[in-house]
N, CA, C and O atoms as a Tinker XYZ file with bonds, in Angstrom:
   208  protein
     1  N     14.260000    8.215000    0.948000    73     2
     2  CA    13.155000    7.719000    0.162000    64     1     3
     3  C     12.444000    8.888000   -0.514000    63     2     4     5
     4  O     12.151000    8.835000   -1.709000    81     3
     5  N     12.169000    9.936000    0.249000    73     3     6
     6  CA    11.457000   11.090000   -0.297000    64     5     7
     7  C     12.283000   11.792000   -1.364000    63     6     8     9
     8  O     11.762000   12.148000   -2.421000    81     7
     9  N     13.564000   11.991000   -1.095000    73     7    10
    10  CA    14.422000   12.669000   -2.069000    64     9    11
    11  C     14.591000   11.838000   -3.334000    63    10    12    13
    12  O     14.638000   12.388000   -4.435000    81    11
    13  N     14.680000   10.540000   -3.189000    73    11    14
    14  CA    14.793000    9.668000   -4.363000    64    13    15
    15  C     13.518000    9.735000   -5.190000    63    14    16    17
    16  O     13.573000    9.743000   -6.420000    81    15
    17  N     12.379000    9.783000   -4.527000    73    15    18
    18  CA    11.101000    9.926000   -5.242000    64    17    19
    19  C     11.088000   11.240000   -6.010000    63    18    20    21
    20  O     10.718000   11.263000   -7.184000    81    19
    21  N     11.486000   12.336000   -5.367000    73    19    22
    22  CA    11.501000   13.643000   -6.034000    64    21    23
    23  C     12.424000   13.637000   -7.240000    63    22    24    25
    24  O     12.068000   14.155000   -8.298000    81    23
    25  N     13.594000   13.060000   -7.091000    73    23    26
    26  CA    14.567000   13.035000   -8.194000    64    25    27
    27  C     14.086000   12.203000   -9.381000    63    26    28    29
    28  O     14.564000   12.365000  -10.504000    81    27
    29  N     13.144000   11.321000   -9.118000    73    27    30
    30  CA    12.588000   10.508000  -10.199000    64    29    31
    31  C     11.240000   11.034000  -10.671000    63    30    32    33
    32  O     10.512000   10.337000  -11.378000    81    31
    33  N     10.902000   12.270000  -10.279000    73    31    34
    34  CA     9.689000   12.912000  -10.766000    64    33    35
    35  C      8.409000   12.425000  -10.121000    63    34    36    37
    36  O      7.324000   12.627000  -10.667000    81    35
    37  N      8.520000   11.785000   -8.965000    73    35    38
    38  CA     7.337000   11.263000   -8.290000    64    37    39
    39  C      6.855000   12.227000   -7.218000    63    38    40    41
    40  O      7.646000   12.969000   -6.634000    81    39
    41  N      5.568000   12.210000   -6.968000    73    39    42
    42  CA     4.987000   12.923000   -5.839000    64    41    43
    43  C      5.381000   12.139000   -4.588000    63    42    44    45
    44  O      4.960000   10.992000   -4.441000    81    43
    45  N      6.179000   12.721000   -3.674000    73    43    46
    46  CA     6.669000   11.964000   -2.513000    64    45    47
    47  C      5.551000   11.353000   -1.663000    63    46    48    49
    48  O      5.635000   10.186000   -1.278000    81    47
    49  N      4.512000   12.130000   -1.370000    73    47    50
    50  CA     3.418000   11.593000   -0.571000    64    49    51
    51  C      2.721000   10.443000   -1.297000    63    50    52    53
    52  O      2.450000    9.397000   -0.708000    81    51
    53  N      2.438000   10.649000   -2.577000    73    51    54
    54  CA     1.783000    9.610000   -3.365000    64    53    55
    55  C      2.621000    8.353000   -3.463000    63    54    56    57
    56  O      2.093000    7.242000   -3.419000    81    55
    57  N      3.941000    8.527000   -3.597000    73    55    58
    58  CA     4.830000    7.367000   -3.701000    64    57    59
    59  C      4.867000    6.607000   -2.376000    63    58    60    61
    60  O      4.811000    5.377000   -2.369000    81    59
    61  N      4.962000    7.323000   -1.260000    73    59    62
    62  CA     4.967000    6.645000    0.041000    64    61    63
    63  C      3.651000    5.912000    0.274000    63    62    64    65
    64  O      3.644000    4.796000    0.794000    81    63
    65  N      2.550000    6.528000   -0.105000    73    63    66
    66  CA     1.255000    5.865000    0.013000    64    65    67
    67  C      1.222000    4.603000   -0.852000    63    66    68    69
    68  O      0.743000    3.555000   -0.421000    81    67
    69  N      1.732000    4.718000   -2.064000    73    67    70
    70  CA     1.823000    3.569000   -2.972000    64    69    71
    71  C      2.634000    2.443000   -2.325000    63    70    72    73
    72  O      2.221000    1.283000   -2.349000    81    71
    73  N      3.794000    2.790000   -1.745000    73    71    74
    74  CA     4.641000    1.778000   -1.096000    64    73    75
    75  C      3.920000    1.101000    0.061000    63    74    76    77
    76  O      3.980000   -0.119000    0.211000    81    75
    77  N      3.239000    1.899000    0.876000    73    75    78
    78  CA     2.531000    1.323000    2.020000    64    77    79
    79  C      1.404000    0.392000    1.594000    63    78    80    81
    80  O      1.038000   -0.518000    2.338000    81    79
    81  N      0.860000    0.609000    0.420000    73    79    82
    82  CA    -0.185000   -0.266000   -0.095000    64    81    83
    83  C      0.396000   -1.511000   -0.746000    63    82    84    85
    84  O     -0.184000   -2.592000   -0.646000    81    83
    85  N      1.538000   -1.367000   -1.414000    73    83    86
    86  CA     2.094000   -2.473000   -2.195000    64    85    87
    87  C      3.028000   -3.395000   -1.412000    63    86    88    89
    88  O      3.027000   -4.603000   -1.648000    81    87
    89  N      3.814000   -2.862000   -0.496000    73    87    90
    90  CA     4.787000   -3.688000    0.221000    64    89    91
    91  C      4.165000   -4.877000    0.951000    63    90    92    93
    92  O      4.727000   -5.970000    0.893000    81    91
    93  N      3.037000   -4.717000    1.632000    73    91    94
    94  CA     2.449000   -5.888000    2.297000    64    93    95
    95  C      2.040000   -7.002000    1.322000    63    94    96    97
    96  O      1.979000   -8.169000    1.711000    81    95
    97  N      1.768000   -6.660000    0.092000    73    95    98
    98  CA     1.363000   -7.648000   -0.917000    64    97    99
    99  C      2.526000   -8.509000   -1.390000    63    98   100   101
   100  O      2.309000   -9.570000   -1.975000    81    99
   101  N      3.759000   -8.066000   -1.145000    73    99   102
   102  CA     4.929000   -8.759000   -1.676000    64   101   103
   103  C      5.387000   -9.931000   -0.828000    63   102   104   105
   104  O      6.210000  -10.727000   -1.279000    81   103
   105  N      4.875000  -10.057000    0.387000    73   103   106
   106  CA     5.237000  -11.181000    1.239000    64   105   107
   107  C      6.494000  -10.909000    2.040000    63   106   108   109
   108  O      7.113000   -9.851000    1.926000    81   107
   109  N      6.859000  -11.890000    2.855000    73   107   110
   110  CA     8.034000  -11.774000    3.720000    64   109   111
   111  C      8.966000  -12.932000    3.458000    63   110   112   113
   112  O      8.517000  -14.074000    3.548000    81   111
   113  N     10.177000  -12.735000    3.153000    73   111   114
   114  CA    10.750000  -11.498000    2.606000    64   113   115
   115  C     10.376000  -11.376000    1.134000    63   114   116   117
   116  O     10.218000  -12.388000    0.451000    81   115
   117  N     10.235000  -10.168000    0.645000    73   115   118
   118  CA     9.873000  -10.014000   -0.773000    64   117   119
   119  C     11.009000  -10.439000   -1.686000    63   118   120   121
   120  O     12.180000  -10.224000   -1.372000    81   119
   121  N     10.668000  -11.030000   -2.795000    73   119   122
   122  CA    11.667000  -11.415000   -3.790000    64   121   123
   123  C     12.202000  -10.157000   -4.474000    63   122   124   125
   124  O     11.555000   -9.110000   -4.455000    81   123
   125  N     13.367000  -10.266000   -5.067000    73   123   126
   126  CA    14.011000   -9.109000   -5.682000    64   125   127
   127  C     13.216000   -8.549000   -6.855000    63   126   128   129
   128  O     13.084000   -7.331000   -6.977000    81   127
   129  N     12.686000   -9.403000   -7.714000    73   127   130
   130  CA    11.970000   -8.928000   -8.906000    64   129   131
   131  C     10.737000   -8.078000   -8.563000    63   130   132   133
   132  O     10.572000   -7.003000   -9.139000    81   131
   133  N      9.872000   -8.521000   -7.650000    73   131   134
   134  CA     8.734000   -7.652000   -7.305000    64   133   135
   135  C      9.171000   -6.327000   -6.682000    63   134   136   137
   136  O      8.528000   -5.300000   -6.900000    81   135
   137  N     10.244000   -6.341000   -5.921000    73   135   138
   138  CA    10.746000   -5.096000   -5.334000    64   137   139
   139  C     11.197000   -4.126000   -6.411000    63   138   140   141
   140  O     10.967000   -2.922000   -6.300000    81   139
   141  N     11.834000   -4.635000   -7.443000    73   139   142
   142  CA    12.320000   -3.778000   -8.518000    64   141   143
   143  C     11.170000   -3.050000   -9.215000    63   142   144   145
   144  O     11.365000   -1.960000   -9.753000    81   143
   145  N      9.989000   -3.637000   -9.210000    73   143   146
   146  CA     8.836000   -3.015000   -9.861000    64   145   147
   147  C      8.304000   -1.814000   -9.099000    63   146   148   149
   148  O      7.564000   -1.010000   -9.666000    81   147
   149  N      8.663000   -1.669000   -7.818000    73   147   150
   150  CA     8.156000   -0.535000   -7.044000    64   149   151
   151  C      9.252000    0.478000   -6.702000    63   150   152   153
   152  O      8.992000    1.443000   -5.983000    81   151
   153  N     10.468000    0.273000   -7.207000    73   151   154
   154  CA    11.515000    1.276000   -7.011000    64   153   155
   155  C     11.102000    2.564000   -7.696000    63   154   156   157
   156  O     10.376000    2.520000   -8.689000    81   155
   157  N     11.545000    3.717000   -7.195000    73   155   158
   158  CA    11.118000    4.999000   -7.773000    64   157   159
   159  C     11.512000    5.185000   -9.234000    63   158   160   161
   160  O     10.881000    5.980000   -9.932000    81   159
   161  N     12.505000    4.501000   -9.708000    73   159   162
   162  CA    12.936000    4.658000  -11.102000    64   161   163
   163  C     12.308000    3.605000  -12.017000    63   162   164   165
   164  O     12.648000    3.526000  -13.198000    81   163
   165  N     11.409000    2.810000  -11.484000    73   163   166
   166  CA    10.749000    1.768000  -12.267000    64   165   167
   167  C      9.732000    2.368000  -13.240000    63   166   168   169
   168  O      9.117000    3.398000  -12.962000    81   167
   169  N      9.573000    1.716000  -14.359000    73   167   170
   170  CA     8.582000    2.141000  -15.361000    64   169   171
   171  C      7.181000    1.639000  -15.029000    63   170   172   173
   172  O      6.229000    1.940000  -15.749000    81   171
   173  N      7.047000    0.883000  -13.952000    73   171   174
   174  CA     5.746000    0.300000  -13.624000    64   173   175
   175  C      5.010000    1.065000  -12.528000    63   174   176   177
   176  O      3.938000    0.640000  -12.099000    81   175
   177  N      5.568000    2.189000  -12.068000    73   175   178
   178  CA     4.889000    3.010000  -11.060000    64   177   179
   179  C      3.659000    3.632000  -11.745000    63   178   180   181
   180  O      3.767000    4.135000  -12.863000    81   179
   181  N      2.496000    3.600000  -11.084000    73   179   182
   182  CA     1.298000    4.193000  -11.688000    64   181   183
   183  C      1.504000    5.677000  -12.049000    63   182   184   185
   184  O      2.139000    6.415000  -11.295000    81   183
   185  N      0.984000    6.096000  -13.160000    73   183   186
   186  CA     1.177000    7.445000  -13.681000    64   185   187
   187  C      0.673000    8.499000  -12.695000    63   186   188   189
   188  O      1.260000    9.577000  -12.599000    81   187
   189  N     -0.392000    8.208000  -11.970000    73   187   190
   190  CA    -0.957000    9.211000  -11.068000    64   189   191
   191  C     -0.028000    9.541000   -9.904000    63   190   192   193
   192  O     -0.318000   10.469000   -9.149000    81   191
   193  N      1.043000    8.839000   -9.734000    73   191   194
   194  CA     2.016000    9.104000   -8.669000    64   193   195
   195  C      3.057000   10.143000   -9.092000    63   194   196   197
   196  O      3.839000   10.607000   -8.262000    81   195
   197  N      3.073000   10.508000  -10.371000    73   195   198
   198  CA     4.076000   11.430000  -10.877000    64   197   199
   199  C      3.690000   12.867000  -10.643000    63   198   200   201
   200  O      2.509000   13.214000  -10.642000    81   199
   201  N      4.695000   13.708000  -10.442000    73   199   202
   202  CA     4.474000   15.150000  -10.302000    64   201   203
   203  C      4.008000   15.709000  -11.631000    63   202   204   205
   204  O      4.379000   15.198000  -12.687000    81   203
   205  N      3.208000   16.737000  -11.586000    73   203   206
   206  CA     2.761000   17.380000  -12.824000    64   205   207
   207  C      3.407000   18.728000  -12.989000    63   206   208
   208  O      3.152000   19.419000  -13.975000    81   207
């Protein structure tokens, strides 16, 4: 997870924090479409999660 975040230009800590905040909102089990929005290569990840 951390290496995938790094390879996609994300701050690993920020991305993990983002996941821990967002995953509970998706329900059990989460549908595929909402999960795709939080993948590290998604265009919908908040900008502040990216490495500078």
